[in-house]
C-alpha positions, 0 to 999 in steps of 0.5 A, a space after each residue: 410805907 406812908 412816906 413813899 410818895 408812890 404808895 397807897 397809904 401815902 395817897 390815902 393820908 394825903 386825901 384826908 381833910 385835916 383840920 388845924 394842920 397835920 403833925 407827923 411823928 416818925 423816927 426817920 424823916 427819910 425812909 430810904 433814899 434822899 428823894 423819899 423826902 418828897 413824900 412828907 413834903 407832899 403831905 405838908 403842901 396838901 395840908 397847908 394848901 400852899 400856892 406859890 402864885 399867891 406870893 408871886 413866887 417861882 419854883 426853884 430849878 437848881 441846887 444853887 437856887 436852894 442855896 441862895 434862897 436859904 442864905 436869905 433865911 437866918 438859921 432856924 432855932 432848934 425845936 421852935 415852930 416857925 411860919 414857913 410861908 416865906 420858905 415856900 420855894 424850898 418846900 415844893 415837892 415837885 421841885 425837890 423830887 426833880 432835883 433829887 432824881 437828877 442827882 441819882 440814888 446816891 447823889 449828894 444833895 445834902 445842900 437841899 436837905 439842910 434848908 428843907 429839914 431845918 424848915 418844917 421838922 421839930 427834932 427831938 433826940 437823945 440828950 435833948 432837954 425839955 421842960 415838963 408840965 411842972 417846970 422840971 427839966 427832962 433829959 430825953 433818953 436819960 433813963 434808957 441805956 445806950 446801944 452798941 453796934 458791932 459790924 462783924 467781918 467774917 471770912 469764908 473757907 476756901 471751898 465755900 469762897 469758890 462756890 460763892 464766886 461761881 454764883 457771884 459771877 453769874 448773878 453779877 452779869 445779870 444784875 443790871 437791867 438798865 435805867 428807870 425811865 422816870 428817875 434815870 437811876 440804874 435798876 437791878 434784877 431783883 432775882 439776881 439780887 435775891 440769890 446773891 443775898 442767899 449765897 452770901 449767907 450760905 454758898 450751899 443755897 446756890 445749889 437750890 437756884 441751879 436745880 429749879 428745873 429738877 422739880 424740887 421747887 415750884 416755879 413761877 410763870 417766868 420760870 423762877 423760884 423763891 422757895 417760899 411756897 415750899 417753906 410755907 408747906 413745911 410750916 403747915 406740917 409743923 416741921 422744919 424741913 431740915 432733911 429736905 434742906 440737906 437734900 436741896 443744898 447737897 453738892 450731889 443729888 445722890 448725897 444721903 442726908 444725915 439723920 443724927 442731929 450733929 451730922 445734920 447741923 454740921 452739914 447744914 452749916 458746913 459753908 456758912 461763916 454766918 451760921 458758924 458765928 451764930 452758933 458761938 453766939 447762941 452758946 454764949 448768950 442763950 446757954 451760958 448767960 441765960 439771955 434771950 436773942 433776937 435774930 433778923 434776916 431779910 429773905 425767907 430762904 435765909 430765915 428757913 435755913 436758920 430756923 432749920 439749923 437751930 431746930 436740928 440742934 434741938 434749940 426751942 426757938 420762935 419763928 415769925 414769917 409772912 405766912 403766920 396769922 395775926 394770932 400766931 404772931 401775937 402768941 409768939 411775941 407774948 412768949 418771947 416777951 415772957 422772961 419765964 418762957 423757955 424759948 430763948 431765940 426768936 427768928 424773924 425778918 425785917 418785913 414782918 417784925 422790922 416795925 410796930 412790934 415791941 420785943 424789949 421786955 425780956 431781951 436786949 441782944 439782936 444779931 442781924 444776919 443780913 445787911 439791911 438795904 437801908 439805914 432806915 430799915 436797920 434803925 427800925 429793927 434796932 427799935 424793937 429792943 432799943 426803946 422806952 422801958 428797956 432796962 439793959 444796954 442793947 447789943 447789936 451784931 451786924 454780920 458781914 462776910 468779906 469779899 462778897 455781895 455784903 460789901 456792895 450792900 454796905 456801900 449802898 446803905 451808907 451812900 443813901 444815908 450820907 446826905 441826910 446825916 450831912 444835913 443834920 450835922 449842918 443844922 445841929 452843932 451838938 452833933 459835931 460836939 458829940 464827936 469832939 467829946 468822945 474823940 477828945 480831938 479839937 481838930 475834928 471841929 476846928 479842922 486842919 490848915 489844909 482842909 476845906 469846910 466841905 472836907 471837914 464836914 465829910 470827915 466828921 459825917 464819916 466818923 458819925 456813920 462808922 460809930 453808928 454802925 460799929 465799923 472800923 473803916 468807911 463804907 461809902 468809898 466807891 471801891 466798896 460798890 465794885 460788884 465785878 471786882 470785890 477785891 477793889 476795896 482791899 487797896 484802900 488805906 487801912 484795909 486788911 490784905 486778903 491772904 487768898 487774894 492771889 489764889 482767888 484771882 487765878 480761880 476767877 480768871 479761870 471762872 471767867 474763861 470757862 463760865 459758871 457751874 451748871 450741875 449735871 442734869 440741870 439747866 438755868 431755867 431763869 437764865 435769859 440765854 438759851 440752854 444750848 448756849 450755856 457755858 460748860 461747867 467749871 466743876 464736874 460732880 466727880 471733881 466736887 466729890 473728890 474735893 469733899 473727900 480730901 
């Protein structure tokens, strides 16, 4: 929060009077988008009380100005303190923010990041050698086992995918809300974004969105509902609310919830490929290997779905939500860190436990059920287990579903992180050497005869990112960002053909002609369109019932 220039935390730190300068320790200099670097630059400028006028300098006004000014400065030795006075034009926060905003949220401004990051940060990464107090060499991270990330690509069943596309079709149309007046970036409707994330995890959750007017969930003044109020009520009753969850997500309001544990669990997870994968992971890790598992979600609705599902199966799991007190959170953390405690699973979210919590004392397995909105959030969540005094190799499963909104989220995360990774590769030759050591291919560094330096750097950075996230193919290609054409990325080289592509293409065409589903007796209270202008439902309840029986 502090690194974002618009937050109160940032303003408070900036107004403090720091004698002798200010040293900031962080796992990632850039918290989200490239322009967030303006926050640390603002701190640096205020703390050192820099002025350009005193040196007869001017603010740099273009990306080429940065390149020209940087070319006059020799490459800074890694890890050395320097006098940055002669680099003041490179470090002006206003100039950087103006150029970063003009490039857009996913613009490539790596030529700006290289000079800036090389000027004022002291990097210490795993594998670096330091000299201790007694003169002995210390290799950073030598006593910490490595981590491994696997991005799992799942498929939906045909029925689940149809239900998902009904929600996706409606939410995609309401996603864009114009440009930000300050940055010029495209803005999204957070309500549509939230429900797309819910439906990607479990298409049955979309039934809650379409039944808001039925009075099942409390609505805000704008007629919207996030479900958080109802989830909090179940927590206060010390109940999971799985019966209510079955009713709210049923295809028909007349469906009777299952009362047996097996039937209820199957009903809750019937259309969620992520819950199906999680079930196998829980059995393998928690029951067969007797190892603990940390589960990260992004939204309270998804976290409630997961916790209710595990409770239905009779699995003792810990749960940390925003409604929990500090005492409740500390008690849950202590239980999870106790190897003798019978609770083998903790379910939480990126906001509550994504930082400032140590969960590594008895666990080295983590599954992320939702794609984090940035790599910085991913790294912070990984850091709950991958840290000093971790004695086991950390295994990370990042679950994604093919042909869903997860594709767009992966593209956005990769596009925002790529400029920073490119700048680090330009500054540190060890990063490039690491790729060669693992690949054993000197062409990775030397490059091919028909390849320019820019293409070579882009290829290396793509390999680095794919290795970090455990991906089989690049996610920073524009086809992955196509919100209205989820099949666009299937045409890229190396992608696997979709066996249901032809069937889904006909279904989507029919969907666009008839409109999205509106369950009988319900209206879209969060739709900007009048009720009488809503499209006719694609499926009637009787057709859905016949489909379920068959």
